[in-house]
A tleap script that builds the chain and sets N, CA, C and O, in Angstrom:
source leaprc.protein.ff14SB
mol = sequence {
  NMET GLU SER ASN ARG SER THR PHE GLU ILE
  GLU GLN GLY GLY LEU ARG MET ASN ASP LYS
  VAL LYS GLY LYS ILE ASN GLN THR LYS GLY
  ALA VAL LYS THR LYS ILE GLY ASN LEU THR
  ASP ASN ASN LYS LEU LYS ALA GLU GLY LEU
  ALA ASP THR VAL VAL GLY LYS THR GLN GLU
  ILE SER GLY ASN ILE LYS GLN SER VAL LYS
  GLU THR LYS ARG LYS LEU LYS CLYS
}
set mol.1.N position { -5.522 -17.655 5.564 }
set mol.1.CA position { -5.075 -16.525 4.843 }
set mol.1.C position { -4.153 -15.919 5.614 }
set mol.1.O position { -3.924 -16.199 6.791 }
set mol.2.N position { -3.550 -14.985 4.884 }
set mol.2.CA position { -2.417 -14.451 4.813 }
set mol.2.C position { -2.441 -13.030 4.937 }
set mol.2.O position { -2.631 -12.278 3.981 }
set mol.3.N position { -2.172 -12.514 6.587 }
set mol.3.CA position { -1.929 -11.468 6.461 }
set mol.3.C position { -1.267 -10.116 6.180 }
set mol.3.O position { -0.093 -10.382 6.440 }
set mol.4.N position { -1.296 -8.727 5.779 }
set mol.4.CA position { -0.914 -7.703 5.740 }
set mol.4.C position { -0.097 -7.074 6.349 }
set mol.4.O position { -0.369 -6.231 7.204 }
set mol.5.N position { 1.782 -7.621 5.744 }
set mol.5.CA position { 2.414 -7.330 6.753 }
set mol.5.C position { 3.150 -5.794 6.360 }
set mol.5.O position { 4.171 -5.265 6.801 }
set mol.6.N position { 2.095 -5.322 5.274 }
set mol.6.CA position { 2.713 -4.307 4.334 }
set mol.6.C position { 3.733 -2.335 5.495 }
set mol.6.O position { 4.423 -1.419 5.049 }
set mol.7.N position { 3.199 -2.655 6.981 }
set mol.7.CA position { 3.334 -1.494 7.675 }
set mol.7.C position { 4.753 -1.901 8.592 }
set mol.7.O position { 5.817 -1.306 8.422 }
set mol.8.N position { 4.583 -2.945 9.524 }
set mol.8.CA position { 5.013 -4.211 10.695 }
set mol.8.C position { 5.340 -5.165 10.651 }
set mol.8.O position { 4.253 -5.728 10.777 }
set mol.9.N position { 6.337 -6.267 10.526 }
set mol.9.CA position { 6.611 -7.476 10.461 }
set mol.9.C position { 6.782 -7.908 11.787 }
set mol.9.O position { 7.589 -7.404 12.569 }
set mol.10.N position { 6.100 -8.750 12.017 }
set mol.10.CA position { 6.139 -9.718 13.616 }
set mol.10.C position { 7.602 -10.175 13.687 }
set mol.10.O position { 8.058 -10.535 12.602 }
set mol.11.N position { 8.257 -10.223 14.517 }
set mol.11.CA position { 9.920 -11.036 14.015 }
set mol.11.C position { 9.851 -11.205 15.703 }
set mol.11.O position { 9.343 -10.399 16.483 }
set mol.12.N position { 10.319 -12.116 15.939 }
set mol.12.CA position { 10.666 -13.484 17.379 }
set mol.12.C position { 9.947 -12.211 18.333 }
set mol.12.O position { 10.684 -11.394 18.885 }
set mol.13.N position { 8.835 -12.153 18.431 }
set mol.13.CA position { 8.427 -11.603 19.485 }
set mol.13.C position { 8.570 -9.958 19.706 }
set mol.13.O position { 8.380 -9.349 20.759 }
set mol.14.N position { 8.997 -9.360 18.284 }
set mol.14.CA position { 9.048 -7.850 18.802 }
set mol.14.C position { 8.503 -7.207 17.260 }
set mol.14.O position { 7.982 -7.878 16.369 }
set mol.15.N position { 8.717 -6.059 17.233 }
set mol.15.CA position { 8.565 -5.523 15.495 }
set mol.15.C position { 9.548 -5.211 14.868 }
set mol.15.O position { 10.473 -4.600 15.403 }
set mol.16.N position { 9.553 -5.555 13.637 }
set mol.16.CA position { 10.155 -4.774 13.075 }
set mol.16.C position { 10.139 -3.883 12.085 }
set mol.16.O position { 9.657 -4.583 11.194 }
set mol.17.N position { 10.352 -2.661 11.523 }
set mol.17.CA position { 9.604 -1.662 11.068 }
set mol.17.C position { 9.901 -2.227 9.607 }
set mol.17.O position { 10.802 -3.061 9.693 }
set mol.18.N position { 9.458 -2.064 8.296 }
set mol.18.CA position { 9.846 -2.047 6.857 }
set mol.18.C position { 10.328 -0.934 6.250 }
set mol.18.O position { 10.046 0.242 6.478 }
set mol.19.N position { 11.239 -1.499 5.292 }
set mol.19.CA position { 11.882 -0.183 4.836 }
set mol.19.C position { 10.696 0.892 4.236 }
set mol.19.O position { 11.393 1.698 3.620 }
set mol.20.N position { 9.867 1.150 4.148 }
set mol.20.CA position { 8.898 2.133 4.162 }
set mol.20.C position { 8.556 3.192 5.088 }
set mol.20.O position { 8.337 4.384 4.872 }
set mol.21.N position { 8.552 2.295 6.524 }
set mol.21.CA position { 8.134 2.813 7.072 }
set mol.21.C position { 10.284 3.695 7.420 }
set mol.21.O position { 10.892 4.755 7.572 }
set mol.22.N position { 10.382 2.830 7.376 }
set mol.22.CA position { 11.706 3.209 7.607 }
set mol.22.C position { 12.178 4.708 6.994 }
set mol.22.O position { 12.728 5.671 7.528 }
set mol.23.N position { 11.833 4.522 5.995 }
set mol.23.CA position { 11.995 5.489 4.704 }
set mol.23.C position { 11.697 6.787 5.673 }
set mol.23.O position { 12.513 7.482 6.278 }
set mol.24.N position { 10.010 6.904 5.615 }
set mol.24.CA position { 9.512 7.840 6.484 }
set mol.24.C position { 9.634 8.244 7.413 }
set mol.24.O position { 9.212 9.391 7.562 }
set mol.25.N position { 10.097 7.746 8.255 }
set mol.25.CA position { 10.666 8.600 9.404 }
set mol.25.C position { 12.659 9.119 9.190 }
set mol.25.O position { 13.140 9.921 9.991 }
set mol.26.N position { 13.332 8.654 8.310 }
set mol.26.CA position { 14.170 9.337 7.807 }
set mol.26.C position { 14.148 10.831 7.336 }
set mol.26.O position { 14.825 11.850 7.469 }
set mol.27.N position { 12.862 10.356 6.636 }
set mol.27.CA position { 12.274 11.884 5.853 }
set mol.27.C position { 12.253 12.592 6.255 }
set mol.27.O position { 12.825 13.643 5.964 }
set mol.28.N position { 11.092 12.192 7.754 }
set mol.28.CA position { 10.786 13.499 8.316 }
set mol.28.C position { 11.730 13.571 9.181 }
set mol.28.O position { 11.610 14.738 9.555 }
set mol.29.N position { 12.679 13.086 9.822 }
set mol.29.CA position { 14.174 13.498 10.690 }
set mol.29.C position { 14.982 14.523 9.797 }
set mol.29.O position { 15.297 15.644 10.194 }
set mol.30.N position { 15.187 14.177 8.949 }
set mol.30.CA position { 15.305 14.643 7.708 }
set mol.30.C position { 15.262 16.442 7.481 }
set mol.30.O position { 16.074 17.362 7.572 }
set mol.31.N position { 13.792 16.285 7.135 }
set mol.31.CA position { 12.758 17.621 6.820 }
set mol.31.C position { 13.034 18.289 8.054 }
set mol.31.O position { 13.324 19.477 7.911 }
set mol.32.N position { 13.026 17.911 9.078 }
set mol.32.CA position { 13.445 18.761 10.540 }
set mol.32.C position { 14.494 19.249 10.607 }
set mol.32.O position { 14.634 20.418 10.968 }
set mol.33.N position { 15.252 18.657 10.354 }
set mol.33.CA position { 16.822 19.237 10.730 }
set mol.33.C position { 17.641 20.138 9.650 }
set mol.33.O position { 18.805 20.531 9.733 }
set mol.34.N position { 16.819 20.320 8.750 }
set mol.34.CA position { 17.088 21.140 7.691 }
set mol.34.C position { 16.156 22.236 7.828 }
set mol.34.O position { 16.597 23.357 7.576 }
set mol.35.N position { 14.942 22.119 8.182 }
set mol.35.CA position { 14.248 23.167 8.626 }
set mol.35.C position { 15.060 24.242 10.182 }
set mol.35.O position { 15.265 25.455 10.191 }
set mol.36.N position { 15.355 23.199 11.336 }
set mol.36.CA position { 16.304 24.133 11.945 }
set mol.36.C position { 17.562 24.267 11.353 }
set mol.36.O position { 17.976 25.423 11.437 }
set mol.37.N position { 18.289 23.520 10.803 }
set mol.37.CA position { 19.281 24.073 9.916 }
set mol.37.C position { 19.404 25.678 9.508 }
set mol.37.O position { 20.162 26.554 9.925 }
set mol.38.N position { 18.253 25.698 8.434 }
set mol.38.CA position { 17.900 27.341 7.834 }
set mol.38.C position { 17.654 28.299 8.925 }
set mol.38.O position { 17.932 29.487 8.765 }
set mol.39.N position { 17.035 27.757 10.281 }
set mol.39.CA position { 16.534 29.026 10.992 }
set mol.39.C position { 17.364 29.369 11.995 }
set mol.39.O position { 17.096 30.274 12.785 }
set mol.40.N position { 18.668 28.516 12.047 }
set mol.40.CA position { 19.806 28.682 12.713 }
set mol.40.C position { 20.568 28.751 11.969 }
set mol.40.O position { 21.627 28.729 12.597 }
set mol.41.N position { 20.838 28.856 10.594 }
set mol.41.CA position { 21.939 28.914 9.354 }
set mol.41.C position { 23.198 27.893 10.439 }
set mol.41.O position { 24.204 28.011 11.137 }
set mol.42.N position { 22.608 27.305 10.124 }
set mol.42.CA position { 23.712 26.057 10.290 }
set mol.42.C position { 23.784 25.097 9.538 }
set mol.42.O position { 23.020 24.135 9.622 }
set mol.43.N position { 24.685 25.201 8.709 }
set mol.43.CA position { 24.756 24.432 6.920 }
set mol.43.C position { 25.018 23.006 7.387 }
set mol.43.O position { 24.483 22.183 6.644 }
set mol.44.N position { 25.925 22.300 8.766 }
set mol.44.CA position { 25.895 21.135 8.753 }
set mol.44.C position { 24.565 20.619 9.051 }
set mol.44.O position { 23.995 19.796 8.335 }
set mol.45.N position { 24.129 21.065 10.012 }
set mol.45.CA position { 22.906 20.500 10.262 }
set mol.45.C position { 22.266 20.625 9.261 }
set mol.45.O position { 21.628 19.598 9.033 }
set mol.46.N position { 22.055 21.728 8.221 }
set mol.46.CA position { 21.038 21.731 6.904 }
set mol.46.C position { 22.107 20.147 5.938 }
set mol.46.O position { 21.588 19.493 5.033 }
set mol.47.N position { 22.691 20.043 6.145 }
set mol.47.CA position { 23.577 18.795 5.161 }
set mol.47.C position { 22.739 17.270 6.112 }
set mol.47.O position { 22.065 16.282 5.820 }
set mol.48.N position { 23.252 17.827 7.177 }
set mol.48.CA position { 22.974 16.554 8.095 }
set mol.48.C position { 21.297 15.924 7.488 }
set mol.48.O position { 21.028 14.734 7.325 }
set mol.49.N position { 20.397 17.046 7.250 }
set mol.49.CA position { 19.445 16.469 7.041 }
set mol.49.C position { 18.803 15.891 5.884 }
set mol.49.O position { 18.015 14.954 5.764 }
set mol.50.N position { 19.770 17.328 4.399 }
set mol.50.CA position { 19.471 16.503 3.533 }
set mol.50.C position { 19.862 15.374 3.282 }
set mol.50.O position { 19.234 14.693 2.472 }
set mol.51.N position { 21.014 14.878 3.920 }
set mol.51.CA position { 21.506 13.124 3.775 }
set mol.51.C position { 20.511 12.241 3.926 }
set mol.51.O position { 20.394 11.208 3.268 }
set mol.52.N position { 19.417 12.802 5.206 }
set mol.52.CA position { 18.532 11.682 6.266 }
set mol.52.C position { 17.548 11.720 4.691 }
set mol.52.O position { 17.609 10.803 3.872 }
set mol.53.N position { 17.027 12.465 4.582 }
set mol.53.CA position { 15.917 12.624 3.547 }
set mol.53.C position { 16.457 11.839 1.991 }
set mol.53.O position { 15.584 11.315 1.299 }
set mol.54.N position { 17.426 11.817 1.680 }
set mol.54.CA position { 17.582 10.996 0.507 }
set mol.54.C position { 17.969 9.811 1.636 }
set mol.54.O position { 18.059 9.057 0.668 }
set mol.55.N position { 18.125 9.379 2.207 }
set mol.55.CA position { 18.234 8.077 2.851 }
set mol.55.C position { 16.980 7.551 2.692 }
set mol.55.O position { 16.760 6.804 1.739 }
set mol.56.N position { 16.267 7.782 3.349 }
set mol.56.CA position { 14.652 7.826 3.601 }
set mol.56.C position { 14.206 7.897 2.127 }
set mol.56.O position { 13.347 7.037 1.934 }
set mol.57.N position { 14.428 8.475 1.228 }
set mol.57.CA position { 13.380 8.390 0.056 }
set mol.57.C position { 13.923 7.104 -0.807 }
set mol.57.O position { 13.229 6.507 -1.630 }
set mol.58.N position { 15.259 6.785 -0.485 }
set mol.58.CA position { 15.626 5.400 -0.856 }
set mol.58.C position { 15.353 4.593 -0.020 }
set mol.58.O position { 14.896 3.643 -0.656 }
set mol.59.N position { 15.336 4.300 1.263 }
set mol.59.CA position { 14.298 3.122 1.559 }
set mol.59.C position { 13.112 2.858 1.632 }
set mol.59.O position { 12.634 1.757 1.908 }
set mol.60.N position { 12.426 4.043 1.343 }
set mol.60.CA position { 11.559 4.378 1.098 }
set mol.60.C position { 10.852 3.580 -0.763 }
set mol.60.O position { 9.837 2.896 -0.894 }
set mol.61.N position { 11.772 3.988 -1.817 }
set mol.61.CA position { 11.574 3.219 -2.911 }
set mol.61.C position { 12.144 1.713 -2.190 }
set mol.61.O position { 11.185 0.997 -1.901 }
set mol.62.N position { 13.193 1.230 -1.922 }
set mol.62.CA position { 13.659 0.232 -1.615 }
set mol.62.C position { 12.169 -0.550 -1.076 }
set mol.62.O position { 11.531 -0.833 -2.090 }
set mol.63.N position { 11.646 -0.853 -0.200 }
set mol.63.CA position { 10.411 -1.275 0.240 }
set mol.63.C position { 9.442 -0.663 -0.479 }
set mol.63.O position { 8.496 -0.799 0.297 }
set mol.64.N position { 8.962 -0.016 -1.526 }
set mol.64.CA position { 7.883 -0.438 -2.563 }
set mol.64.C position { 7.955 -1.450 -3.183 }
set mol.64.O position { 7.114 -2.345 -3.104 }
set mol.65.N position { 9.487 -1.500 -4.270 }
set mol.65.CA position { 10.502 -2.564 -4.608 }
set mol.65.C position { 10.168 -3.760 -3.978 }
set mol.65.O position { 9.706 -4.680 -4.653 }
set mol.66.N position { 10.360 -3.891 -2.625 }
set mol.66.CA position { 10.312 -5.505 -2.402 }
set mol.66.C position { 8.907 -5.638 -2.541 }
set mol.66.O position { 8.497 -6.638 -3.131 }
set mol.67.N position { 7.750 -4.454 -1.916 }
set mol.67.CA position { 6.588 -5.341 -1.553 }
set mol.67.C position { 5.609 -5.463 -2.765 }
set mol.67.O position { 4.528 -6.030 -2.603 }
set mol.68.N position { 6.016 -4.865 -4.157 }
set mol.68.CA position { 5.780 -4.784 -5.781 }
set mol.68.C position { 6.265 -6.458 -6.181 }
set mol.68.O position { 5.595 -7.138 -6.959 }
set mol.69.N position { 7.447 -6.937 -5.555 }
set mol.69.CA position { 8.515 -8.351 -6.008 }
set mol.69.C position { 7.474 -9.636 -5.106 }
set mol.69.O position { 7.131 -10.764 -5.460 }
set mol.70.N position { 7.128 -8.642 -3.498 }
set mol.70.CA position { 6.304 -9.966 -2.827 }
set mol.70.C position { 4.966 -10.001 -3.629 }
set mol.70.O position { 4.729 -11.095 -4.142 }
set mol.71.N position { 3.978 -8.943 -3.852 }
set mol.71.CA position { 2.957 -9.319 -4.647 }
set mol.71.C position { 2.640 -9.732 -6.187 }
set mol.71.O position { 1.562 -9.890 -6.760 }
set mol.72.N position { 4.231 -9.871 -6.730 }
set mol.72.CA position { 3.929 -10.617 -8.481 }
set mol.72.C position { 4.334 -11.966 -7.545 }
set mol.72.O position { 3.755 -12.923 -8.058 }
set mol.73.N position { 4.907 -12.289 -6.674 }
set mol.73.CA position { 5.569 -13.733 -6.490 }
set mol.73.C position { 4.352 -14.568 -5.819 }
set mol.73.O position { 4.215 -15.791 -5.848 }
set mol.74.N position { 3.500 -13.611 -5.208 }
set mol.74.CA position { 2.361 -14.263 -4.656 }
set mol.74.C position { 1.204 -14.858 -5.833 }
set mol.74.O position { 0.653 -15.958 -5.875 }
set mol.75.N position { 1.057 -13.461 -6.915 }
set mol.75.CA position { 0.007 -13.873 -7.772 }
set mol.75.C position { 0.171 -14.897 -8.472 }
set mol.75.O position { -0.751 -15.614 -8.860 }
set mol.76.N position { 1.800 -15.135 -8.791 }
set mol.76.CA position { 2.184 -16.169 -9.585 }
set mol.76.C position { 1.870 -17.414 -9.200 }
set mol.76.O position { 1.378 -18.232 -9.977 }
set mol.77.N position { 2.042 -17.573 -8.386 }
set mol.77.CA position { 1.714 -18.779 -7.324 }
set mol.77.C position { 0.160 -18.960 -7.437 }
set mol.77.O position { -0.145 -19.963 -6.792 }
set mol.78.N position { -0.641 -18.532 -7.855 }
set mol.78.CA position { -2.425 -18.797 -7.697 }
set mol.78.C position { -2.587 -19.558 -9.014 }
set mol.78.O position { -3.695 -19.967 -9.358 }
savepdb mol mol.pdb
quit
């Protein structure tokens, strides 16, 4: 029976986050930086927040693609 490792993967005694989780974390971090940048009128912080958000969205999409490929491979083996 195969376990569902969509959120975390166990790796040599520790936990490793997958791309989808990393992406959500970076998107949240980016949103916080952007809000603080807007409140303090700090353009550098706003730009960092936007960059973190874009990186996070890209990671999440990458994670979705990887998961789809794994599921397709698993279905083809049946």
